[in-house]
N, C-alpha and C positions, 0 to 999 in steps of 0.2 A: 316601301312597305314588303312586297315583296323579300326581300334578303330578309328583312326580320321574319316575314313567318318562315321560310325558309330554315334558317337557322337557329331559330327559338325550336321551330321543331324538331331539326337531325339531333341536337342537343340533347333536347326530351326522352326522342328516343332508343341514344345512347344510355340514357340513365334505367332503358329498362321501362318506362311510358309508354304503352301503345294508343298513336298517334292516327287520326285519321283528318288529310287537311279537302274538303271538298272548295271546288274553285272552277265557274262557269266553264263550262266549252269556249274556246275562243278559235277554233277553225274544224273545217271537217275533218275525219278522220283520226281521229284522235283515241287511243284507245281508252274503255271504260274507268279504266283503273291502274293506276303501274304502280307500282311498288319498289318506291325510293331507297329503301333500307330496312334492317328491320329493324320491325315495330315501328315502321312508317309508311304508310300508303298515301295515294292522292285520287282523289274521284273525281271523274270530269263530267260537272250539269249540266246536260242539255236544258239551257231557260234562254227563250228568244232567240234571233238572228244572232248567227255568230259573230259581223263585224257591224252587232246593232250601237252606236254613236254611246258613248260614256254617259251621255246629256240622257238619254231613255233609259239608261240600267234599272233605276227604281222600278220603272211600269213591271218588271220580270222579277222583283221580287218573291211575288208573292209562288212561281211557278219554283224559281228555285228552291223557296223553301220547304213545297210540298216533297218533290225530288229528295233531299236531303231528311226530309222528316222519314219518308217513307226506305232509304239508305237504311240509316238509323234503328229505325227498329228491327226490319231484315237480316241485317249485312254487319253490322256496325257499331252494337249498342255503347252508348257513353257516359262516363260519370260527369262531365262537364263542357261547355260548349265555349269555347274562348272564337269570338268575332275581332277583326280585324276591316278596319273603315266603319264608314257610319251606313251604308248600305250591307254592310256583311250582320254591323250592330241589330239595321231592322228586321236580317231572317232571323239572326239569335234571341233577340226578342222573344218573335213566336214563338221558336223550337223551342226554347225558355219554358209556353204555360202549355204547350204541347207536347213536351217531353218531362216536365216537373222537374228541369236539369238547371242547378248553379250553373249564372251566366258570367262569364267575364268579357269586360270587352276594352280593348285597345284600339282608340279612336285612332291615332298619328296627325291627323288634320282635327283642329273644331270650328265649324262656322262661324260662332261668337270671336272666338284667338280670329280667322281669317280677317273678315270685317273691322276688326280693332287694326287692322296693317295695309285696308287697301282693298282688300282683295272681298267687295262682299259679296255672301251666298244668298241661295232662296230664305225664302223665310219657311218652307215646307223643311228642308232639311235641318234647318234649327229647332224646328219644334222635333220632327224624329230626334234630333240626336238628344233632345231633353227629357223626350220618353222614355229613349234607350239608358238613359245615367238614370231615374229613376224606378230603372227594375235591374239593373245592375247588379250584381252581387260585391263585382269586386269591378275596379278599375283600373288599367295599368296607363300608367305614365313613364316618362323615360329616365327623369329626371325631379332633382325637387324642384327645381326652377320653372319645370312643366306643371309638380302638381300645384306651387302657388301661386302661379296662372290661373289653373283649373279650379281653385277652392275663389280666385278674385272673381273672376267671370260667373261660377254658378254656383257659386256657396257648396254646401256643406252637404255631398246625395248620399246616401238612404246605406250601399252597398262601402268597403273601405276603400281606396286611392290607395294605390301600391306602386313602387318605386323599383320596376322592370327593367333594368338598364341594361343599351344592347350592348354588343359585345364586336371581335375582331378579328375574322382567321388570321392567324400568323401564321400559316400555310402556305398564304397569297399574299399577303398583306404586310410587306416584312422591308429593308430596308435592302440594295441590291445598288448595280451599277446605271449610272445616270448614262454613260457612256452609250452603253450596251443598249439600254431604253432606247435610246434615241436614233439608234442605227437602227434599229428592230422596226421603228416606225417612222424613220425617210425624214430624222431630225436633223437640225446642224447645229452648231455651237452658239447661235443666238440666244435671247434670252426668250423661254418658255413660262409662258401664264394659264395655266388649267381651271376650265369653269366644266365640272361632269353634273349631271341632273337633270329636269326636265326645262323644256323650255316654255316657259309661263310665267306670268309679270310675277306669283308670290317669289318663285328662283332669284329675280334679277338679275339676268344676264345684261338688262342696259349696263348696266351698273360695273358692270366686267367690260365691255367694248369701251366704254366713257373711262375706264381706268387706264387701259390699253393706250389711246389716246391721249391724256395727257401724262404719259413715261415720258424723261427725255432719252428712253433707249427706242428708238424709229426701226430698229430691228428686230424688237422684240414680236415677239406673237401669241397669240390667243386660242386653243386650240378647246371647241366646244364639243363635248361630251355629250351625245342626248338628245332626244328630240321632241321635237310638238306632240302637247299633251291636249286634245281633245279642239275645239273648236276656238278658244281660249287661246290653246295653241299655235292654233297655226296663225291668230291674228297678230302675236306677241311674232312668232318667227318671222313676218312679214314686215315688223315693225323693228327688230335690233338689227334687220338686212339694212332696211333704212337708214338706220341710226349710225351704221358702219359707213356706208355710202358716206352717207353728212361728214361724217366726222374726218373720212380723206383714210381710215383702215381698212375697210372692207379686204383690200388681197390678204392681211394680215391674221384676219378672222379664219380658223379653217375650223369648218361642220364637219363633225363624223357623224357617223350614223352609232347609236348606243349601241356598247357591247357586253359579250357574255360578262356576266361580273369579274368572274377571276382576272380575264383579263387587261383589268383594271388600272392592275399593280403596273402595269408597262406606263403606260400616260403617268398614274401618280410617279412613280421613278423618274419619270423624264423632264418635271417640270419642275422650274426655279420654285413657283410656289405656285399654291392651289389658293383659287377663288370662290367663295364661300358667303355672295353678297344676298342672301335671303331677306324678304319682311318678316316673316315666322322661320319659327324653325324647329320643331319637340324635342330632336335632339339634334342632328346634323350627321349623320351618317359617316358622310362624303370625310367631312373633318375629321372624323376619328378615323378613316382606312390611309388620308392620304398623311395621316401622321404618322402612322403605325410603319407608311415605307419612308421614311423621317424628309419627308418633304413638308416647308413651312403651308401655317393656311396665315391666310388673312383672312376674317368674316366679318360679318356683321354681330356687334352686341345684341342680342335677341336668344332666348330662348336655352334652347341645348346650349347651343354653341356657349355656353356664359361660362357652363360647366367642364367643359373639354378645354377651351384654352385659357390661360393666363396672359394678359397682355405682355410684352416683351418680355415672355419666358419662352413658351414653345409655341409662339405664332403673335398675333397682331386683332387685337377685336375694336371694330369703328362703331360709335355710333353715327345713326342714322343715316349710312348707307351714303356716306360721303363718295363721289368717286375721285373726287380729290386728298381725299386721307389714305381712298385707298392704296392711291398714285403715289403718296408720298412713302406708305409703310413697304409698299411690292420695292419702289426707289431703294430703300434704305437695305433692302435684303440680297437686291442683283448686284449694291454697289459697296457690300461689305462682308465678303466669304467667309470671315472669322463670326460673324456675329450670323447669317445663313449655317453656318454649322453648329454654334452654343444651340439656335431654335431647333433644328435638325433634330441633336440629340437628345435636348428637351421631351421634345414631341414622342420619340422612339419608345422614351421613359414614361412620358404620362400614359401611351394608348395601352400600354402591358397592365393597367388598370381593370381594363375593359373585358371580360372572356366570356360567349358564347353558353357556355358551362356553368359557370355560376348563374348567369340568368338561369336559366332551365332551372336550376334548385333551387332557387328562391319563390319561382313558378310552383313547383311540386309542393314547396311547402306551403305558397299560400290556398290551394285547391286543396293538402290535408285539412286544410283548418273551417273548410265548408262540412265537413262531417259536425263538427261539435256546431252546426249553428243552422236556425232556420231560415229557408232563401227569404231575398228582400220583395215582401210583398210591394207592386205595382205602385206611384206614388202620385 
């Protein structure tokens, strides 16, 4: 989500759209305003303790909203509000009524989608999301599969549901030397599997570890780039560490702290295969970035991954997150350099369809349409 907000906003700014991003101050000493680039500034909003647990963020939304409202009135008048995630959507809902502005919401994840795949969210979150949907003038989804899922779970919305497909920054994510990347990361010639993402049940790290254990390549290693997310994440981290020990692969699972986004390209290039075993995925930016680097992806056949990957063309899709099938597909790639090369070439070609500039241009057209119609009234 952070990548989505930054890249989409930067692309809008380069198109000449004046943009202000509001985010909660996450540590002491941050400047009030940061000029990111021409036409794009970031405002740090003081709301609640800087180290407030994720589960308590909903309680400080009113404080956050009041500060943003004041800043919009006095420093940065806006024509439209774009809220990302349900907490920002709750704030955006209030700001819409306070300032009489159109509201665009990109949820990234939705409670009903998570519940559908076994990650139940609170009833309060689901109610809040429903109220946001009922007042949003436009809802952005990342692909046609996500739009169809949204309509199945939520029905028709009073606003439009627009597909704004994310992009990939090919200045960072492009094919490169695997040997050079491995040398930079201190890796040898053994097979390397890569998992990138938050450590939480939704992302399926347990399936990646089970895949490693099921491989006939007993020198293969699994790199896990990412950290635990919230209380649930800490529990999941402890669980997957225990799982790796139980399966006898703990020495071959290497946990790596979250990396600056642009440095992920070295990890993608170093890997033989990138695993994306998510329970649900609105788009799958990790899969797209890996593909842009020419690394085959083996992923769960869910959500946006269905639009990014064509089975046995530029990667593999696995139904039901089955570790044995994941291991079979990974083994095929490791054992057949010709197949690996074909998947790699097609992955790069497919990734070239996706552009942040195109996403920004599409968003700009949607915003321009607001001038010709009345705002959605709360349903």
